[in-house]
C-alpha positions as YAML, in Angstrom:
chain: A
units: angstrom
residues:
- id: 1
  name: MET
  ca: [89.68, 107.30, -15.78]
- id: 2
  name: ALA
  ca: [86.44, 108.06, -17.57]
- id: 3
  name: ARG
  ca: [83.93, 109.90, -15.43]
- id: 4
  name: THR
  ca: [86.43, 110.32, -12.57]
- id: 5
  name: GLY
  ca: [86.99, 114.04, -12.98]
- id: 6
  name: ALA
  ca: [90.69, 113.49, -13.70]
- id: 7
  name: SER
  ca: [92.65, 116.65, -14.49]
- id: 8
  name: ARG
  ca: [94.45, 117.23, -17.78]
- id: 9
  name: HIS
  ca: [97.71, 116.62, -15.92]
- id: 10
  name: GLN
  ca: [96.49, 113.24, -14.64]
- id: 11
  name: LEU
  ca: [95.31, 112.26, -18.12]
- id: 12
  name: GLY
  ca: [98.63, 113.29, -19.64]
- id: 13
  name: HIS
  ca: [100.54, 111.33, -17.04]
- id: 14
  name: ALA
  ca: [98.41, 108.20, -17.57]
- id: 15
  name: ARG
  ca: [98.94, 108.52, -21.33]
- id: 16
  name: TRP
  ca: [102.70, 108.89, -20.86]
- id: 17
  name: LYS
  ca: [102.84, 105.83, -18.55]
- id: 18
  name: PHE
  ca: [100.84, 103.74, -21.03]
- id: 19
  name: LEU
  ca: [102.87, 104.78, -24.07]
- id: 20
  name: THR
  ca: [106.14, 104.26, -22.19]
- id: 21
  name: TRP
  ca: [105.05, 100.79, -21.10]
- id: 22
  name: CYS
  ca: [104.10, 99.95, -24.69]
- id: 23
  name: ALA
  ca: [107.37, 101.31, -26.06]
- id: 24
  name: ASP
  ca: [109.33, 99.18, -23.58]
- id: 25
  name: ALA
  ca: [107.41, 96.05, -24.56]
- id: 26
  name: ASP
  ca: [109.11, 93.85, -27.08]
- id: 27
  name: ILE
  ca: [105.77, 92.84, -28.59]
- id: 28
  name: PRO
  ca: [104.83, 94.24, -32.02]
- id: 29
  name: GLU
  ca: [101.08, 94.12, -31.29]
- id: 30
  name: VAL
  ca: [101.53, 96.21, -28.14]
- id: 31
  name: ARG
  ca: [103.47, 98.81, -30.07]
- id: 32
  name: THR
  ca: [100.73, 98.84, -32.71]
- id: 33
  name: LEU
  ca: [98.18, 99.39, -29.95]
- id: 34
  name: ALA
  ca: [100.23, 102.32, -28.64]
- id: 35
  name: THR
  ca: [100.31, 103.86, -32.11]
- id: 36
  name: THR
  ca: [96.54, 103.50, -32.42]
- id: 37
  name: VAL
  ca: [95.90, 105.01, -28.98]
- id: 38
  name: ASP
  ca: [98.26, 107.88, -29.78]
- id: 39
  name: ARG
  ca: [96.47, 108.60, -33.06]
- id: 40
  name: TRP
  ca: [93.07, 108.54, -31.34]
- id: 41
  name: TRP
  ca: [94.20, 110.44, -28.24]
- id: 42
  name: SER
  ca: [92.18, 113.57, -28.95]
- id: 43
  name: GLU
  ca: [88.95, 111.57, -29.12]
- id: 44
  name: ILE
  ca: [89.90, 109.40, -26.14]
- id: 45
  name: ALA
  ca: [90.72, 112.45, -24.01]
- id: 46
  name: THR
  ca: [87.42, 114.08, -24.97]
- id: 47
  name: PHE
  ca: [85.51, 110.97, -23.90]
- id: 48
  name: ILE
  ca: [87.42, 110.76, -20.62]
- id: 49
  name: ALA
  ca: [86.82, 114.44, -19.92]
- id: 50
  name: THR
  ca: [83.14, 114.56, -20.87]
- id: 51
  name: GLY
  ca: [81.91, 111.00, -20.40]
- id: 52
  name: PRO
  ca: [78.81, 111.00, -22.60]
- id: 53
  name: ASP
  ca: [78.41, 108.92, -25.68]
- id: 54
  name: ASN
  ca: [75.78, 108.76, -28.36]
- id: 55
  name: ALA
  ca: [75.55, 104.98, -28.70]
- id: 56
  name: ARG
  ca: [71.86, 104.83, -27.83]
- id: 57
  name: SER
  ca: [70.85, 107.58, -30.24]
- id: 58
  name: GLU
  ca: [72.95, 105.99, -32.98]
- id: 59
  name: TRP
  ca: [71.20, 102.66, -32.34]
- id: 60
  name: VAL
  ca: [67.82, 104.36, -32.66]
- id: 61
  name: LYS
  ca: [68.82, 106.00, -35.96]
- id: 62
  name: VAL
  ca: [69.98, 102.66, -37.38]
- id: 63
  name: LYS
  ca: [67.22, 100.41, -36.06]
- id: 64
  name: CYS
  ca: [64.26, 102.79, -36.10]
- id: 65
  name: PRO
  ca: [64.33, 105.13, -39.08]
- id: 66
  name: THR
  ca: [61.77, 107.95, -39.01]
- id: 67
  name: GLY
  ca: [58.28, 106.67, -39.63]
- id: 68
  name: SER
  ca: [59.20, 103.00, -39.23]
- id: 69
  name: GLY
  ca: [56.88, 102.49, -36.28]
- id: 70
  name: CYS
  ca: [59.55, 101.34, -33.84]
- id: 71
  name: GLY
  ca: [58.46, 101.21, -30.25]
- id: 72
  name: PRO
  ca: [55.34, 100.06, -28.46]
- id: 73
  name: ALA
  ca: [52.30, 99.47, -30.63]
- id: 74
  name: GLY
  ca: [53.78, 101.30, -33.63]
- id: 75
  name: SER
  ca: [53.94, 104.60, -31.75]
- id: 76
  name: GLY
  ca: [57.05, 105.66, -33.61]
- id: 77
  name: SER
  ca: [59.04, 106.03, -30.41]
- id: 78
  name: ALA
  ca: [62.12, 103.96, -29.71]
- id: 79
  name: ARG
  ca: [62.66, 102.06, -26.50]
...
């Protein structure tokens, strides 16, 4: 549903269907997954609604600290 423009109602319905399916499952790991998704729902819903992530910028911060010379010919810019 990410980047689809789904409404809050559609997101809520998809969440309800998922959690109901998990609750009906007689598998402990599936119920644990449902608990985890429920706890993280605010963050998940924000991602679905907005779409962007900061993975690339986080990678740059970890791999190319300021002044480390990352990038072409030590230019200091990250690729």
